[in-house]
C-alpha positions in Angstrom: 6.0 16.7 14.6 9.7 15.8 14.9 11.0 13.8 11.9 13.1 10.8 12.9 16.6 10.3 11.9 17.2 7.4 9.5 19.6 4.6 10.0 22.3 3.8 7.6 21.7 0.9 5.2 24.7 -1.5 5.3 23.5 -3.9 2.6 21.0 -3.7 -0.2 18.5 -6.5 -0.8 16.9 -6.4 -4.3 13.8 -8.6 -4.0 12.5 -10.9 -6.8 9.7 -9.6 -8.9 7.3 -12.4 -8.1 5.5 -12.0 -4.8 5.7 -15.7 -4.0 9.5 -15.3 -3.8 9.5 -12.2 -1.5 9.9 -14.3 1.6 12.1 -17.1 0.1 15.2 -18.4 2.0 17.3 -16.8 3.1 15.0 -14.3 4.7 16.7 -10.9 4.6 17.7 -9.4 7.9 15.6 -6.4 7.0 12.5 -8.6 7.4 13.5 -10.1 10.7 11.7 -9.4 13.9 12.5 -6.2 15.9 14.2 -6.6 19.3 11.8 -8.1 21.9 8.9 -8.3 19.4 6.4 -9.6 22.0 7.3 -7.3 24.9 4.0 -5.4 24.7 1.8 -8.4 23.9 0.0 -10.7 26.3 0.3 -14.4 25.9 -3.0 -16.3 25.7 -1.4 -19.3 27.4 1.7 -20.1 29.4 3.5 -23.3 30.3 6.5 -24.3 32.4 8.9 -23.6 29.6 7.0 -21.5 27.0 4.5 -18.7 26.3 1.9 -18.9 23.5 0.9 -15.8 21.5 -1.8 -15.3 18.9 -0.6 -13.7 15.7 -1.6 -13.1 12.1 0.3 -14.4 9.1 -0.1 -12.3 6.0 1.0 -13.9 2.8 0.9 -12.9 -0.9 -2.2 -14.0 -2.8 -1.6 -14.2 -6.6 -4.7 -14.3 -8.8 -4.7 -15.0 -12.5 -7.8 -14.9 -14.7 -8.6 -14.6 -18.4 -10.1 -11.2 -19.5 -11.0 -10.7 -23.1 -8.9 -13.6 -24.2 -5.8 -12.5 -22.3 -4.4 -13.8 -19.1 -4.3 -11.0 -16.4 -2.5 -11.2 -13.1 -2.2 -9.1 -9.9 1.4 -10.2 -9.5 3.0 -6.8 -9.9 0.6 -5.0 -7.6 0.9 -7.6 -4.9 4.7 -7.2 -4.9 4.4 -3.4 -4.7 1.9 -3.6 -1.8 3.9 -6.1 0.3 7.1 -4.2 -0.2 5.3 -0.9 0.8 4.0 -2.6 3.9 7.3 -4.1 4.8 8.9 -0.7 4.5 6.5 0.7 7.0 6.8 -2.1 9.5 10.6 -2.2 9.4 11.1 1.6 9.4 8.8 2.7 12.2 9.5 2.3 15.9 6.9 0.5 18.0 3.7 2.5 18.7 0.6 1.5 20.6 -1.7 2.8 17.8 0.0 0.8 15.0 -0.2 -2.9 14.5 3.0 -4.6 15.7 5.3 -6.3 13.2 6.7 -9.6 14.6 9.0 -10.6 11.7 8.6 -12.9 8.7 8.2 -16.6 8.1 10.5 -18.2 5.5 8.6 -19.0 2.3 5.3 -17.8 3.8 4.9 -14.1 4.7 5.0 -11.5 7.4 3.8 -12.0 11.0 1.7 -9.4 12.6 0.1 -8.7 15.9 -3.3 -10.4 16.4 -5.8 -7.7 17.2 -8.8 -8.9 19.2 -11.2 -6.2 18.1 -13.4 -4.9 15.3 -13.1 -2.2 12.7 -14.0 1.4 13.5 -16.9 1.0 11.0 -18.2 -1.8 13.1 -17.9 0.3 16.2 -19.9 3.1 14.6 -22.6 0.7 13.4 -22.9 -0.9 16.8 -23.2 2.5 18.5 -26.3 3.3 16.4 -28.0 0.0 17.1 -31.3 0.4 19.0 -30.1 -2.2 21.7 -26.6 -0.9 21.9 -24.9 -1.0 25.3 -21.9 1.1 24.2 -22.9 4.4 22.7 -20.2 6.6 21.3 -20.0 9.5 23.8 -18.3 12.8 23.1 -15.4 11.8 25.3 -15.0 8.5 23.5 -15.1 10.2 20.1 -12.4 12.6 21.2 -10.3 9.7 22.6 -10.5 8.0 19.2 -9.5 11.3 17.5 -6.5 11.6 19.7 -5.4 8.0 19.2 -5.8 8.2 15.4 -3.9 11.5 15.5 -1.1 10.0 17.5 -0.7 6.9 15.3 -0.9 8.9 12.0 1.6 11.6 13.1 4.0 8.8 14.2 3.8 7.3 10.7 4.3 10.7 9.1 7.3 11.6 11.3 9.2 8.9 9.4 8.3 10.5 6.0 5.7 7.7 5.1 2.1 8.0 4.3 -0.7 5.4 5.0 -2.3 5.7 1.5 -5.5 3.9 2.3 -6.8 5.3 5.6 -10.4 4.4 6.1 -12.9 3.1 8.6 -12.1 -0.5 7.5 -8.3 -0.2 8.0 -8.6 0.9 11.6 -9.1 -1.7 14.3 -10.4 -1.0 17.8 -9.5 -3.5 20.5 -12.3 -5.1 22.6 -10.4 -4.9 25.9 -9.4 -1.3 26.0 -10.8 0.5 22.9 -7.2 1.0 21.6 -7.0 2.2 18.0 -4.7 0.2 15.7 -3.7 1.4 12.2 -3.0 -1.4 9.7 -2.9 -2.3 6.0 -0.1 -0.1 4.7 0.0 -1.6 1.2 -0.6 1.8 -0.4 2.0 3.7 1.6 4.5 5.8 -0.2 7.5 7.8 0.9 7.1 11.6 1.0 10.5 12.0 -0.6 9.8 9.9 -3.6 9.4 11.2 -7.2 5.7 10.7 -8.1 4.5 9.9 -11.5 1.1 9.2 -13.0 -0.7 5.9 -11.9 -1.2 5.4 -15.7 2.6 5.2 -16.3 4.1 1.8 -16.7 7.1 1.6 -14.4 8.1 -1.7 -16.0 8.8 -0.1 -19.4 11.2 2.6 -20.6 12.4 5.1 -19.6 12.1 3.7 -16.0 14.0 0.4 -16.4 16.2 1.0 -19.4 18.8 3.2 -17.7 21.6 1.7 -15.6 21.6 2.9 -11.9 24.6 5.2 -12.6 22.7 7.2 -15.2 19.1 7.4 -14.2 16.6 9.1 -16.4 14.1 11.7 -15.3 10.4 11.0 -15.4 8.7 11.7 -18.8 8.1 15.3 -19.6 4.3 14.7 -19.8 4.2 13.6 -16.2 1.6 15.4 -14.2 4.0 15.6 -11.2 6.8 18.0 -10.5 9.6 17.5 -8.1 9.1 19.5 -4.9 11.0 20.4 -1.8 9.4 18.8 1.2 9.7 19.9 4.9 10.2 16.2 5.7 13.9 15.2 5.5 15.0 12.7 3.0 15.5 9.1 4.1 17.8 6.7 2.3 15.9 4.0 0.4 15.2 0.9 2.5 17.1 -2.2 1.8 14.2 -3.8 0.0 13.5 -0.7 -2.2 12.4 -1.5 -5.7 13.8 0.1 -8.8 13.2 2.4 -10.6 14.9 5.4 -9.1 15.7 8.9 -10.3 18.8 10.7 -8.9 18.8 8.4 -5.9 15.1 8.9 -5.2 12.5 6.2 -5.7 9.9 6.7 -8.3 6.4 5.7 -7.0 2.8 5.9 -8.1 0.0 7.0 -5.7 -3.1 4.8 -6.3 -6.6 5.5 -4.9 -7.5 3.8 -1.7 -11.0 3.3 -0.3 -13.7 5.7 -1.4 -14.8 8.2 -0.2 -11.7 8.5 2.0 -9.3 9.0 -1.0 -8.4 12.6 -1.5 -9.7 14.3 -4.7 -6.2 14.8 -6.1 -5.6 11.1 -5.7 -8.7 10.2 -7.6 -7.6 12.6 -10.4 -4.2 11.0 -10.5 -2.5 14.3 -9.6 -1.4 13.7 -6.0 2.1 15.2 -5.2 1.9 15.2 -1.4 0.8 11.9 0.1 0.8 13.3 3.7 -1.8 15.9 2.7 -3.8 13.1 1.1 -3.8 11.3 4.4 -5.1 14.4 6.1 -8.1 14.4 3.8 -8.8 10.7 4.7 -8.5 11.6 8.3 -11.0 14.4 7.9 -13.5 12.0 6.3 -13.1 9.5 9.1 -13.7 12.3 11.7 -16.9 13.3 9.8 -18.2 9.7 9.9 -17.2 9.4 13.6 -18.9 12.7 14.5 -22.2 11.9 12.6 -21.9 8.2 13.5 -22.7 7.2 9.9 -21.0 6.6 6.6 -20.5 9.8 4.7 -20.6 9.2 0.9 -19.6 11.4 -1.9 -20.3 10.5 -5.6 -16.9 10.0 -7.3 -17.6 12.5 -10.0 -18.3 15.1 -7.4 -15.3 14.1 -5.2 -12.9 14.5 -8.0 -14.0 18.2 -8.2 -13.3 18.8 -4.5 -17.0 18.8 -3.7 -18.5 17.6 -0.4 -22.1 16.7 0.6 -24.2 19.9 0.9 -24.3 21.1 4.5 -21.7 18.6 5.8 -19.8 21.1 7.9 -22.9 22.6 9.4 -24.1 19.1 10.4 -20.9 18.4 12.4 -20.6 19.0 16.1 -17.4 17.9 17.8 -15.0 17.9 14.8 -16.4 20.7 12.6 -13.1 22.7 12.9 -10.9 19.8 12.2 -12.9 18.7 9.1 -12.9 22.2 7.7 -9.1 22.2 7.8 -8.6 18.7 6.5 -11.3 18.6 3.8 -10.2 21.7 1.9 -8.6 21.8 -1.5 -5.1 20.5 -1.4 -3.5 24.0 -1.7 -5.5 25.1 1.4 -5.4 21.9 3.4 -3.7 21.5 6.8 -1.3 18.7 7.7 -2.1 16.4 10.6 0.0 17.6 13.5 0.5 16.0 16.9 -0.2 19.3 18.7 -3.8 19.2 17.4 -4.7 16.7 20.0 -7.9 17.6 21.9 -8.3 17.9 25.7 -11.7 16.4 26.3 -12.0 18.4 29.5 -11.8 21.7 27.7 -14.6 22.5 25.2 -12.7 25.3 23.6 -9.8 23.0 22.5 -12.1 21.3 20.1 -11.8 24.2 17.7 -8.6 24.0 15.8 -6.2 26.9 15.3 -5.6 28.2 11.8 -2.9 26.4 9.8 0.5 28.0 9.9 
């Protein structure tokens, strides 16, 4: 996996804290559409002077409710998730296995590719139906593996994680069975400083220091700074404060169970790319067995898996054994681990370096 060089940021946009203002006029150039945004999309209708494309408009949804006599709101989390997703879409180059970003609408939200398909979970359920006409063959499972691997390693090559990889956040197109990764609201940068999900980033010491004299994370933080093999990228123009020594401080929140890595459930994740590898392993186990693989949360936090899981796997046993290990023994997801469906021996992965 070759990390991509980052582009220099010429201007800094500090977004408002309320999600309803993230797309207010003037829309930052950072949110604008990439060059030729529809070049790989097919119009659903054409006229003498125009082409019509289907798309998805994703806008912030702020919810307020009274809990125990106090008004609670999801405002902060909505802002964090939208900015995380915008960072992914405006950082990555176009890839066939990642939902395309088409820009932003002023005072509305982001515009994404319309995917005419169904989730990978729906594909698995359909394949086990008694009257199914599209069973999941060995070749099709390997094809899904290779497409997932290609999309995920493309994301990782930019130093970004997915953060919520699951059967529900993977779409499969109806026309060509093309995998599409989407929903990057829990994505974080591999070069961030990670603190506990229980820490309040809106309170001291995170916001009390001026940018010229940032403070370090609290001494009781469960995370230590580390040296990563992924090169550092400058913060994107919409990066939120707080930062520490020029690096953004981020929290890693659990995604969809049982696809969240045990260290994420424990609030101890220090390597989001390895956490994605665990999620990828659970997806492969579900794909191999063609059913949902569940793990009780109290067991998963202890790095335990269902008894006999590996022995029950056929195609992806080697992959799952590497991705579902404890974090200190787990392999990263690498592009060279793609499987040749014509060579049976390629299904077994080589040992991690």
